[in-house]
C-alpha positions in Angstrom: -35.2 -67.3 -65.7 -34.6 -67.2 -69.5 -35.4 -64.0 -71.3 -38.5 -65.5 -72.9 -40.0 -66.2 -69.4 -39.9 -62.5 -68.5 -43.3 -60.7 -68.4 -44.4 -59.5 -71.8 -44.2 -55.9 -70.6 -40.5 -56.4 -69.9 -39.8 -58.1 -73.2 -41.5 -55.2 -75.0 -39.4 -52.7 -73.0 -42.5 -51.0 -71.6 -41.8 -51.5 -67.9 -38.1 -51.4 -67.4 -38.6 -51.3 -63.7 -40.0 -54.8 -63.8 -36.5 -56.2 -64.6 -34.7 -57.2 -61.5 -31.2 -58.3 -60.6 -32.6 -61.8 -60.5 -33.5 -61.6 -64.2 -30.0 -60.3 -65.0 -28.4 -63.2 -63.1 -30.5 -65.8 -64.8 -29.9 -64.3 -68.2 -26.1 -64.2 -67.7 -26.0 -67.6 -66.0 -24.3 -66.3 -62.8 -25.3 -65.7 -59.2 -27.1 -62.6 -57.9 -23.9 -61.8 -55.9 -21.8 -61.8 -59.1 -24.2 -59.4 -60.7 -24.0 -57.2 -57.6 -20.2 -57.2 -57.8 -20.2 -56.2 -61.4 -22.7 -53.3 -60.7 -20.7 -52.2 -57.7 -17.3 -52.3 -59.3 -16.2 -55.4 -57.5 -13.5 -57.9 -58.6 -14.7 -60.3 -61.3 -13.1 -61.6 -64.5 -13.3 -59.6 -67.7 -15.3 -62.3 -69.3 -17.9 -62.4 -66.5 -18.1 -58.6 -66.4 -18.8 -58.4 -70.2 -21.4 -61.2 -70.0 -23.2 -59.6 -67.1 -23.1 -56.1 -68.8 -24.4 -57.6 -72.0 -27.4 -59.0 -70.0 -27.9 -55.6 -68.3 -28.0 -53.9 -71.7 -30.2 -56.5 -73.3 -32.8 -56.5 -70.6 -32.7 -52.8 -69.9 -31.9 -53.3 -66.2 -31.4 -50.0 -64.3 -29.9 -50.4 -60.8 -31.5 -48.4 -58.1 -29.0 -46.0 -56.6 -31.3 -45.6 -53.5 -31.3 -49.4 -53.1 -27.6 -49.6 -53.5 -27.0 -46.9 -50.9 -29.3 -48.6 -48.4 -27.6 -52.0 -49.0 -24.2 -50.9 -47.8 -21.9 -48.1 -46.9 -21.5 -46.7 -50.4 -23.1 -43.6 -51.9 -22.2 -44.4 -55.5 -21.3 -40.8 -56.0 -17.9 -39.5 -57.1 -17.4 -35.7 -56.7 -15.0 -33.7 -58.8 -13.9 -30.4 -57.2 -13.0 -27.6 -59.5 -11.7 -24.1 -58.7 -14.8 -21.8 -58.5 -13.2 -18.6 -59.7 -11.4 -19.9 -62.7 -14.3 -22.2 -63.8 -16.9 -19.5 -63.6 -14.6 -17.0 -65.4 -14.1 -19.5 -68.3 -17.8 -20.3 -68.6 -18.8 -16.6 -68.4 -16.2 -15.6 -71.1 -17.6 -18.3 -73.5 -14.2 -18.5 -75.2 -14.2 -22.1 -76.1 -12.4 -23.4 -73.0 -13.5 -27.0 -72.7 -11.4 -28.4 -69.9 -14.4 -29.0 -67.6 -16.4 -30.4 -70.5 -13.7 -32.9 -71.3 -13.3 -33.9 -67.6 -17.0 -34.5 -67.3 -17.1 -36.5 -70.5 -14.5 -38.9 -69.3 -15.6 -39.1 -65.7 -19.3 -39.4 -66.4 -19.0 -42.1 -69.0 -16.7 -44.2 -66.8 -18.9 -43.7 -63.7 -21.9 -44.9 -65.8 -20.1 -48.2 -66.6 -19.9 -49.0 -62.8 -23.3 -47.7 -61.8 -21.9 -44.5 -60.2 -22.8 -40.8 -60.8 -20.4 -37.9 -61.2 -21.1 -34.6 -59.5 -19.2 -31.4 -60.1 -18.7 -29.0 -57.2 -17.0 -25.6 -57.3 -14.9 -24.5 -54.4 -12.7 -21.4 -54.1 -9.3 -22.5 -53.2 -8.4 -19.0 -52.2 -11.2 -18.6 -49.7 -10.7 -18.6 -46.0 -13.7 -20.9 -45.9 -12.3 -23.6 -48.1 -12.2 -26.1 -45.3 -15.8 -25.3 -44.3 -17.0 -25.5 -47.9 -15.3 -28.9 -48.4 -16.7 -30.3 -45.2 -20.2 -29.2 -46.1 -19.9 -30.9 -49.5 -18.7 -34.1 -48.0 -21.5 -34.1 -45.3 -24.2 -33.4 -47.9 -23.1 -35.9 -50.6 -21.0 -38.5 -48.6 -19.1 -39.3 -51.8 -17.3 -42.6 -52.3 -14.5 -40.7 -53.9 -13.2 -37.3 -54.9 -11.4 -36.0 -57.9 -9.3 -32.9 -57.3 -8.3 -30.7 -60.3 -5.6 -28.0 -60.2 -5.0 -26.0 -58.1 -7.0 -28.0 -55.5 -4.8 -31.0 -56.2 -1.8 -29.1 -54.8 -3.6 -27.6 -51.8 -2.3 -29.4 -48.6 -5.3 -28.2 -46.6 -7.7 -30.0 -49.0 -5.6 -33.2 -49.4 -5.0 -33.6 -45.7 -8.7 -33.0 -44.9 -9.7 -35.8 -47.3 -7.1 -38.1 -46.0 -8.2 -37.5 -42.4 -11.8 -38.2 -43.5 -10.5 -41.5 -45.1 -12.1 -40.6 -48.4 -10.4 -42.0 -51.5 -9.3 -39.2 -53.8 -7.4 -38.6 -57.0 -5.1 -35.6 -57.6 -5.1 -34.6 -61.3 -2.1 -32.6 -62.5 -0.1 -33.1 -59.2 2.9 -35.4 -58.9 4.3 -34.1 -55.6 4.4 -36.3 -52.5 1.4 -36.6 -50.2 -1.8 -38.6 -49.9 -4.1 -39.4 -52.8 -3.9 -41.1 -56.2 -1.6 -39.0 -58.4 -2.3 -38.5 -62.1 -0.4 -36.4 -64.6 -1.1 -35.5 -68.2 2.6 -35.8 -69.1 3.3 -32.1 -68.8 7.1 -32.4 -68.6 7.3 -34.6 -71.7 4.7 -32.5 -73.5 6.7 -29.3 -73.1 9.8 -31.2 -74.2 8.3 -32.6 -77.4 6.9 -29.2 -78.3 10.4 -27.7 -77.9 12.0 -30.6 -79.8 9.5 -30.0 -82.6 10.6 -26.4 -82.9 14.3 -27.4 -82.8 13.7 -29.7 -85.7 12.3 -26.8 -87.6 15.6 -24.9 -87.1 14.5 -22.6 -84.2 17.1 -21.9 -81.5 15.6 -18.8 -79.9 12.5 -20.5 -78.4 10.7 -18.5 -75.7 8.4 -20.0 -73.1 5.5 -18.3 -71.3 4.6 -20.3 -68.2 1.3 -20.6 -66.4 0.2 -19.6 -62.9 2.7 -20.5 -60.2 -0.3 -21.8 -58.2 -0.2 -24.9 -60.4 2.7 -27.3 -59.9 2.2 -28.4 -63.6 3.3 -24.9 -64.6 6.9 -25.5 -63.3 6.8 -29.1 -64.7 6.3 -27.7 -68.2 9.1 -25.2 -67.7 11.3 -28.2 -66.7 10.5 -30.0 -69.9 11.4 -26.9 -72.0 14.6 -26.4 -70.1 15.6 -30.0 -70.6 15.1 -29.9 -74.3 17.0 -26.6 -74.7 19.8 -27.9 -72.5 20.1 -31.1 -74.6 20.4 -28.9 -77.7 23.2 -26.9 -76.0 21.2 -23.7 -76.2 21.3 -20.7 -73.8 17.9 -19.8 -72.3 18.8 -16.6 -70.6 15.9 -14.2 -70.9 13.7 -16.7 -72.7 11.3 -17.5 -69.9 8.4 -15.3 -69.0 6.0 -16.0 -66.1 2.3 -15.8 -67.0 -0.9 -16.8 -65.3 -2.7 -18.6 -68.2 -4.6 -15.3 -68.9 -4.6 -13.2 -72.1 -3.0 -10.1 -70.6 -0.1 -12.0 -69.1 0.4 -13.6 -72.6 0.6 -10.1 -74.2 3.1 -9.0 -71.6 5.3 -12.0 -72.0 5.3 -11.9 -75.8 6.2 -8.3 -75.9 9.2 -8.9 -73.7 10.3 -11.9 -75.7 10.0 -10.0 -79.0 11.8 -7.0 -77.6 15.0 -8.8 -76.8 18.2 -7.8 -78.5 18.1 -11.2 -80.1 14.3 -11.8 -80.4 12.7 -15.2 -80.2 11.6 -16.9 -83.4 9.2 -19.2 -81.6 7.1 -19.1 -78.5 5.5 -22.0 -76.5 2.6 -20.7 -74.4 1.1 -22.6 -71.5 -2.5 -21.8 -72.5 -4.6 -21.0 -75.6 -5.2 -17.5 -74.3 -1.6 -16.7 -73.9 -0.8 -18.2 -77.4 -3.5 -16.0 -79.0 -2.2 -13.0 -77.2 1.3 -13.7 -78.5 -0.2 -13.9 -82.0 -1.9 -10.5 -81.6 1.4 -8.9 -80.3 3.3 -10.4 -83.3 0.8 -9.0 -85.8 0.9 -5.6 -84.1 4.7 -5.5 -84.8 4.3 -6.5 -88.4 5.3 -10.1 -87.9 3.5 -12.9 -89.7 2.7 -16.3 -88.1 4.4 -18.6 -88.8 6.7 -16.9 -91.4 8.3 -14.7 -88.7 7.2 -16.3 -85.5 6.1 -19.9 -84.7 3.6 -20.5 -81.9 2.7 -23.6 -79.9 -0.1 -23.7 -77.4 -1.0 -26.0 -74.5 -4.6 -27.3 -74.7 -6.2 -28.3 -77.9 -9.5 -26.5 -77.5 -11.9 -25.2 -80.1 -10.2 -21.8 -80.2 -6.9 -23.5 -81.0 -8.4 -25.2 -84.0 -10.5 -22.3 -85.2 -7.9 -19.5 -84.9 -6.2 -18.1 -88.0 -3.8 -19.6 -88.5 -4.8 -22.7 -86.5 -2.6 -23.3 -83.5 -0.1 -26.1 -83.2 -1.1 -27.4 -79.8 -0.4 -29.9 -77.1 -3.5 -32.2 -76.8 -3.9 -33.1 -73.2 -5.8 -36.3 -72.5 -8.3 -34.6 -70.1 -11.2 -37.0 -70.7 -9.0 -40.1 -70.5 -7.3 -38.8 -67.3 -10.7 -38.2 -65.6 -11.9 -41.7 -66.7 -8.8 -43.3 -65.3 -9.2 -41.4 -62.0 -12.7 -42.8 -61.7 -11.4 -46.3 -62.4 -8.7 -46.1 -59.7 -11.1 -44.6 -57.1 -13.6 -47.5 -57.6 -10.8 -50.0 -57.6 -9.5 -48.7 -54.3 -13.0 -48.8 -52.8 -13.2 -52.4 -53.9 -10.1 -53.3 -52.0 -7.8 -53.4 -55.0 -4.3 -51.9 -54.9 -3.7 -48.6 -56.7 -0.4 -47.3 -58.1 1.9 -45.6 -55.6 3.8 -43.8 -58.4 2.1 -41.1 -60.4 -0.1 -42.4 -63.3 1.1 -40.8 -66.5 -1.5 -40.2 -69.3 0.3 -39.5 -72.5 -0.1 -36.1 -74.2 0.4 -35.5 -77.9 1.5 -32.7 -80.2 -0.9 -31.7 -83.0 1.0 -29.8 -85.7 -1.0 -27.1 -87.5 -0.4 -23.9 -89.4 1.1 -21.7 -86.6 4.5 -23.4 -86.8 7.0 -23.4 -89.6 10.8 -23.3 -90.3 12.9 -20.7 -88.7 13.0 -17.5 -90.8 15.7 -17.5 -93.5 17.3 -14.4 -92.1 17.8 -16.1 -88.7 19.1 -19.5 -89.7 22.7 -18.5 -89.1 22.0 -16.0 -86.3 21.7 -12.3 -86.5 
């Protein structure tokens, strides 16, 4: 049926519910089955998908999730599972941590392209009831797929349960062996390029404050720093401090690194909070950033951009990674093959005012 043959109420956009899948098929010049495949994330050519999507947009067609769920075994829901304790702590603190926001941005927009919905669930990975909580979530929502974020993506109890339930799932920030689609935000390379950037500025005493050991990405970042320092032929004895992503651990790590007999001239911190803590410690000791100490942070959040001086930071592609996770889950549900190797989403270094050349007094050692 050509668009002009639609009821006047539809053409005027007053009764969007009057537009059916038949109208979309006629407008796009394809079969109803083809429109259904596009809506459900099935396998069609790019040209057909774009043509059908253009008709959907033009006619204002809104697929009924209820009808979709009744027509088959799909729920058209993808659930992302975040750590309850850390997420609530970040939200409550209101300190500009936008990890969850970015994840929802990428995941929700991609879900919308395929007629899916994204739901965020919080589960405490440390709880004795984690299995019961997860099973309750699965039973209530019956998701078509699950996105696991750290540290859930490294929790074998969670990954094995999802595998046993035959639920397609993605593991963000986890590259270890095991079931699930693995995605990494390039943590090893990110730490390496941060270190190389400081080396180019003349720094040799580059300290690293790592994140929580619960997260496999914490050690991956350490590996990148180690590799860059080794390639430069530099000794790293005493230059690694273990943190937990929190402010207090950043303070503790920075104090130790600045109290060495040969203090560091630069610090790479595995979170904004630890980088800001390092800045506070430096100032308390009369050191200026970056004149006396250069700082690089992981996570390019608002607090990194708005601090004084603004923090040089690793920009992690959180939204793009969540978007890709959704794509791969839907592709798997549609019978398409997904990568067996970890999918690497490239991170980038954003230079700002917190980094500068090694202090003149330190260029040839102490």
